[in-house]
DODO-144203 format. One record per atom (N, C-alpha, C): residue in one letter; x, y, z. Coordinates in steps of 0.05 Angstrom, whole numbers, plus 5000, padded with zeros to 4 digits. Atoms other than C-alpha are relative to their C-alpha. Last residue first. Layout:
REM residues N
AXYZ...
END
This chain:
REM residues 375
R499750274990R615116242718R497349905011K501750044977K614116852673K500249715009L501850225002L620116942627L498449975026R499250234984R623317622634R497849795000F502250184994F623018162581F501049765016G499550264988G627718762573G497449855005Q501950084980Q626419332525Q500649725010I499950284992I632019652486I498049955023R499550044971R630620302450R500149705006T499650284992T630920542378T500649985030A502650124991A628021232367A500349725009S500349924972S635021552365S497449895011S500449714996S636021162301S499750055030G500349865026G637820482271G499750305003R501249754992R640520172335R499950184975Y503049985001Y641219482306Y498950265009I501250125024I648619382287I497050084998N498849875024N651919862336N498749894974E501349745003E647119612390E501050144975V502650065012V649618902379V498550264996D499650075028D656619162390D497449934986K499449755015K654619522454K500449944971L502549865007L651318882479L500550254984Q500549784982Q658018522477Q497550154991M499049735008M657417892436M499650195023L500149824977L656517142445L501250274992V497649894989V654916782380V499550145027W500749914973W649916362343W502550085014P499950204979P652016332270P498950125026A500049864974A649616782213A500049795022M497349914995M651616482145M500250155027I498550244993I645116082141I502950075007S498250115020S641816762143S501349745010D500850275005D636116882192D501749864979G501450055025G639117502222G499449714996N500549755014N644217662276N498949944972K499750095028K643717062322K499150234983T501649895022T645017302393T500449844974M500050205022M647517102461M498250104978V502550115008V649017712505V500549774980I499850225019I654817982545I497349884994D501049885025D654818662580D500049794977D498649755004D655418372651D498850144975A498849894976A652217682644A501550264992I498550204987I648017272595I501250105026Y497949904982Y642517702566Y501349765014V500350104973V638917392507V502350095018C497750164991C638017732440C499549935029S500150114973S632118012401S502649865006H497950204994H632018462339H499649915029I498350045023I627218922302I502249805005G497550134991G621418902351G501849934976E499450255014E616319412326E502649885011G501950214992G613119952369G500649734988R502749935007R616620522334R498049775005E500049755016E623320182340E497250054990M502649905009M624419652393M500350264985F499649745012F630719252404F497450094988C501249955026C628618672448C500550294991L499749725006L632918412505L499050054972V500149935028V630417732529V500250314997D501849795008D632517572600D500250044970G502350105014G636116902607G497950214992F499550225018F641217102660F497349914987T498850244988T639317762694T500049784978F500950255012F637818472673F501549775013P497950185011P638819092716P498849744990P497450094989P635119402682P500050025031D497949805004D627619492668D502749885010I498349934977I622618932659I501950224992A498249785007A616818732613A501550095025A500749754987A613918072636A502150214992Y497849854987Y614217472590Y498950255013G498550184983G609216942568G502350135015N501650164982N603717382541N501649835019M501849844984M607417952507M498549845021L498549814984L613417542485L498150175018R498650154979R609116962461R501450195019A502150084981A604517442422A501349855023A500849764985A610617762389A497949935021A497849934983A613317082368A499350245018K500150194977K606516882342K502350055019S502449944984S606117522299S499849815024M499649764984M613317442275M497650065018D502149825009D612316722252D500150245019L499049905025L618916362264L498050194987Y498849734995Y616516312336Y501450104975Q502149805005Q611815742313Q501250295004N499649865026N618215332307N497750204994D502749975009D618415132381D500050184974P500849755012P625414882395P497150004990E500250035029E626114282441E499050264988L498550245006L628614322513L500049944970N501550245009N626315032517N501849764995F500350194978F630015552559F498549754992F497650034984F632815952500F499849805022N499550284995N627015822453N502249955020L502450114988L624316532455L500349705006A500449884973A631216842443A497749865014T497950074981T633016382385T499450095028W500250284996W626416442348W502149915021H502350034982H626817192357H499549715007C499449914973C633917222329C497749955019D499149724998D632716802267D500450075030P500749874975P632116062250P501250295002F497649994984F632715852177F499350165025Y499549784982Y626715622139Y502849995012G501049745009G624115212081G500450225020K502549964986K624514502109K499050294995A502150185012A629714322057A497350055013R500849885026R633814932080R497849834987L502349814996L633614662151L499150124974T502550155005T637914072128T497650185005M500849985027M643814562123M497349864994D499750255015D644314602198D498850044972P502550175004P644815312223P500649764983Y501849895021Y651915552240Y497549824998T500650175023T655315382306T498450164980Y497750025017Y658815782361Y499649824976I498049794998I652915682409I502549934984R499849835023R647915182383R502250215001Q499650155024Q647914582429Q500550174975R497450144999R649114992491R500549854974A497949815006A643315452474A502749874999F500549885026F638114902470F502350184992A499250185021A641214522529A499650124972P502050225004P640815102577P500749844975L502449935016L647315492586L498049774999F502249914982F652015362645F497550064984H501050234984H656914932605H497750085018T502050135016T657415522556T498949755014I502849964990I660715872615I497949884981D501549875020D667515562597D497150035009V501950185013V671215362660V498350174981T502349865013T677515682688T498249784988Q500650115026Q682815442738Q497750164988E500449785020E685915602805E499749884972A497649935015A684815002850A499450234981R498349834984R679115012900R502650084985R497250015010R673314722860R501750205016Q498450154981Q667014642903Q503049994991T499549844976T663215192867T501849865020V498049795006V664014812802V500750165025A497450125002A660514192829A502250214996R499250064973R654514612849R502849885001L499449754987L654114892779L500949965029F497249925008F654714202748F500750265015T498150214993T648613932785T502950094995L499249984972L644914592780L502049795009Q497249914997Q644914592704Q501050005028P498150225005P638714162700P502950085003S498449965024S634814732733S501949764996D499750265012D629914452786D501750034974P498950194980P630315052834P500549724988Q501650255003Q629515532775Q501249795019Q502050024978Q631816232797Q498349754997A502249825007A635516322731A497749965019A502350175002A639915722747A497550164993W499750175024W646016152731W497749804997Y499749855025Y643916692779Y500049824976D502649895008D641116262835D500250144973L501850225008L647515852838L497350114990F498950115025F652016472840F498149784989A500649815021A647616812893A500949904972R502950015005R647916192936R499250194977R500750255014R655516132929R497049994993D501950154984D656916862947D499049764984G502549874993G663117092910G498249835017K499549824978K670216832909K497450145010L502149804998L669216212866L500550175025P502450074984P675715832856P498150245003L500350144975L675715922797L502550015017K497550034985K675216412740K499449875027L500249944972L669116322696L502749935014E499350204980E670616332622E499750105028V500249904973V667716722564V500449775020L499750234983L669616622491L500150105029L498549984975L666817192450L500249725013S501550084977S664717192377S501850025025R498749964974R667117532314R498149905022V501749874981V664317252249V501450015027R499150064973R668417072188R498350175019T502250114984T664117162126T500949915027L502049804996L669017622091L497749915017G499049784983G674717142101G497950215006R499850104973R670716552075R501050235018F502850014989F668716942013F500149905028T501049734997T676017122000T497250005012N498749894976N678316412013N499150295005R501150134976R673216131964R501250125025V502849924998V675116631910V498749895025E500049744988E682416511925E497250125002T499250024972T681515771913T499950275014P502250084983P677515901850P500749975029D500950275007D683316301820D497749915018K498550105024K686516991819K499049734991A499450284995A681717361866A501149874975L497150034997L682218101851L500849725007A498849955026A675118151824A503049965001L499950255015L672717821888L501450044973L497950174989L674618451926L500349744985V497549895008V670518891880V502349835011E499650045028E664518441886E502750104991I499050275004I665218421962I500549954970D499350045028D664319171965D501349734995S502250105017S660319222030S500949914972F498950065027F665019352088F497849884983A501450215017A663019672154A501449974974I498750015026I666320062212I498749774984V498650255007V661620192270V501150014972D497550024985D659420822306D501649764992G500249924972G653921002257G502750005013R502950024995R655320622193R499550065029Q500949964973Q662320852171Q496949985001W501749774997W665620592108W498850005028L501650004975L671320132090L498250255001L502850015006L673520102017L498249995025G500949765013G680720312024G497150014994R499649774982R682519802077R498950254987F501950024978F679619252034F500150245018L502649915010L683619471974L497950015022K499749715004K690219402012K497450124991T499849874974T688218722038T500150304997Q502749994988Q685818501969Q500150145027A501549805015A692518691937A497250035012E499049734994E696418311990E498350224987N497449955011N692217671985N500850305005F499949835023F686417582033F502950014989G499350155023G686416982080G500150164974S502049985021S682617362133S500649834976G501050275006G686617132193G498150004977A497950194998A691017752201A499149724993L498850065026L685618202174L502149785001W502050135017W681518162238W501349924974D500550264989D687518312283D498049854982D497850175007D689618882238D499649725010L500350095027L682719182244L502349824992D498249865017D683219212320D499849884971S497350095001S677218932354S501650164981G498650034975G670319132378G502949914999L501049944973L666519002315L502049955022M497650034984M668819062243M499350085028F499349814980F662218942208F502749945013F498250144982F660718592142F501050215020P497249995006P654818942109P501649825020D498850174979D647518742112D503049984995R502150044980R643719292074R501149835024Q500249744986Q650019512037Q497949975022Y497749964983Y651618792021Y500250285012E499750194978E644718601996E502350075019N497149944994N643319211954N500849845025A498650075025A636718921927A503050055003S499050274997S634118941999S501549914975S501150205018S633519691991S501249735004R502949994997R634520202047R498749784983A500850204980A641920002050A497049995004L500350255014L643020401985L499049785020E502349985017E641821042024E499449734986L502349994981L646720852079L497450024984Y500750284993Y651420642023Y497850005021L501250165022L651421331992L499049735009A502649885006A652621722056A498549844979S501750054977S658221252078S497250104995R500950285000R661421242009R498049955023V501850045023V661522002007V499049724999P502649874995P664322062078P498149964977V501650134979V669621522065V497450145005S498949954973S671921821999S498249865020L501749874980L669721491934L501450045026S499449714999S675121331883S498450155021T497749944983T675020591899T500650295002V500650074972V668020511871V502250085018E501949814990E669720891808E499249945029E498549754995E676020481796E498150215011V498550044975V672019831805V501550265006T497650165003T667120081753T501549975026P497549864999P660220321772P502349814994F497950195001F654019951747F502750145000L497549885010L647820341764L502249805003S497650144991S640920021771S502450134987I497649925016I634620441768I502449865012V497550114988V627920161791V502350064982N498949804981N621620571777N502549895015G502249874984G619720181715G501250215017S502350185003S626019801694S497850115018I502549904987I631820271682I497849804994T502450125011T638920021668T497650125015R502250044982R645420391677R497749864986S499150084973S652420461649S497749955020A498350235003A651120511574A500949895027P501550255007P645120951586P501749764997N499850045029N649821461620N498549744993L502749985011L647321561691L500049984969L501750204988L653921311722L497249994987R499050265009R658221721675R498149785009D500750025029D654222361687D500849734989I502950035002I654622241762I499249974971L500650284993L662222121758L497049954998V498950175022V663322781721V499249715005S501849995022S658623151769S500949834977S499349795019S662822911828S498050004977L498650115023L659522491882L500450234980G497449905004G657922871946G501549884976F498050174986F652022511976F502950094995R500249954971R647323081955R502149845016Q498949744995Q649623031883Q500150075030L497150035004L648322291883L501450265004D498850154977D641422411912D503049984998A500049824977A639722941860A501249875025R497949805005R641822481804R500250195024V497450134994V637621921834V502350204996A499750024971A631622391836A502649865008S499449734989S632622591764S500349995030E497249935006E633021861743E500850275011T499649925028T626621691779T502950074996T498749745005T625021311843T500150074970Q502249814996Q621520721875Q501050294996E502750085006E628020331878E498050225006F501849804988F635320521871F497149934993V502850005008V640119941858V498450225016W501549844980W647720001860W497150034990R502649895009R651519461823R498750155023P501449844981P658819231826P497450104989V500949755011V660718681777V498550165020A498049804996A664818111806A499450274988N498149975022N659017641814N501950235005P500649785017P656217481882P501950014976K498149784999K657416781908K499050234983A499449885025A651416321919A501950235004V500949725002V651715951984V500950124974A502949995003A652015191984A498950284997A500750105026A659515161971A497050024994L499249805020L660815602031L499149914972L501849784998L656815132075L500750224980T502750095009T660514522052T498050235000D500050015030D667214882058D497349924989S498750235012S665515032131S500050024969P501850225011P663615722155P501749784988E500050015029E668716122197E498249774990L501250245011L668216342269L500050014970Y501349955026Y673116852297Y498949734989V499550225019V674816822371V498550074975V501249985027V675617382422V500749764984R498249995023R677017312496R498450014974V501149995027V673217452560V502250024979Q497849915018Q674917282632Q499049964971L500050105028L669117242681L502350124985E497949865014E669317292757E500349884972G497250084994G662717052785G502050174985W499150195019W655617112756W502949905004P500850264990P653217462819P500849774981G502950024995G657118072795G499449725010P500850204981P664118322779P497050005004K500649884975K665118712714K499149795020A502749894998A668018282660A499750145027S501650104978S675518182656S497350145000W500849794981W679218262591W498149885021F502750034990F683217782549F499450245017P501249804982P689417792506P497249925010E502849985005E692817162480E498750205019E500349835023E700417192476E497050054993G498350105021G701616912545G499850204977L499550274990L695817172584L501549854979A498650195018A695817912572A500349745015E497650114988E690918402602E501349814981V498850225014V685518852573V502649925013A498950204982A682119272625A501149764986L498649914976L678119652574L500949775017P501649984976P676419332508P501650105023S500350264987S680919492448S498350045025L499050024973L679620132410L499649735011C502149984979C678520042337C501449985027A499650184978A684020182286A498050055022W502150194996W681120502224W500449815023M502649875001M685121142221M497849805008
END
C-alpha cells in the first residue's frame, strides 16, 4: 500500500539504480539517491522528545475539540477517554490530550491524516507540523538503512499518514517507546532524521553544444570561476562521469550534503531556505537575508521575476497569498538545491522539484514564481 513509485526511466548500473534526466544544455545527467544522516555530535546536541504522545489544540474550547475529533472520525469511546480529566490538561484556551500508544496505533490512515493535518496548524505539535517525509523512493528502500528493530519497523509502517500526495510520519514518541536502551534511542532518532538527497553526475564525453553547456553552468557569467573546470570537462573523450557539485558556486559547493555548523547556535541563528537561495552566487554569505523583510527586499530589487523555462541559479519561490513560504535554487531539469527549514537537522540537499512541491504546496493557492539575478 505504501510503496512509492520509482522515477521514470530507471536503469540498473550494477546493483545501484539511477535514472536519466531530461536532455538539455546542462548535458546528460544521471541521478541516484543517497540518504544523509546527522553525526553523533549533532544528535547529542538535539533534545529528544519524550516517549509520551501529546496532541495540542490551541485557541479553542473542550466542546470545539470534541466536535473536531468527531469530524475526523474518532470513535465516541476514544473521544470520551481522551477528554477525560485524567487524560488531558487545560490551560486557558490550550487543550493537551495524552493518548496511549494503543490509542495512537488504533487510528486508521484516513482518521490519522485528518487529525494530524489539524494538529499541524500549531507549532506545539512539532512532528505533525514538520513530519518526516517518505519522498520519491520505495518505503522498503528507506527502511533498509533506518536501523529500526523489528518491532519498530512494523509499528512505523502502521503509523504512516497521508499529507497531500506524500507519505508522512509523526509519531516519534511512540517509536522511541520501543527502544530498548540508549543505543536504540540514538539509532531510532538517527533513522528518523535521515534525509533523502540526490547525487547527480554528468555523463561524458559531452554530446551537446559546447558553447551552450558552458553558458548554462556559468550562468551567463563570462568571468565565472567555474569556467576553468567546465572547459576542461568538455575536452574529456573517455566515457566517465563527474559530479555536478563541482559546477556549483563556492558557497553552494561548500554546503551541499552537509548539516549547519554547530557553532552557528552560539551566534543565535541557523540558516534557512531564503538565506540559502539569496547567497547562492555569493563568495561570502550575507546574513541580513536571515531577516525575512530584508530577504524579500533583496528578491524584489536584485532579481527579475521570470516565467519558465528556468535556468541554473534561478530562485524558485513558493508564494501563497503574496507571502514567500519557501525558496530553492534551480539546478537543471527538475532538480533544485534546497534547505528545508532553519533546523540544525535540515541539511542542504538536491531534490526533485516535485518532491519540494509535495512539502510546501499547502493549497491550490500556492504557486511557484521564478526570479533571476540581475547582472
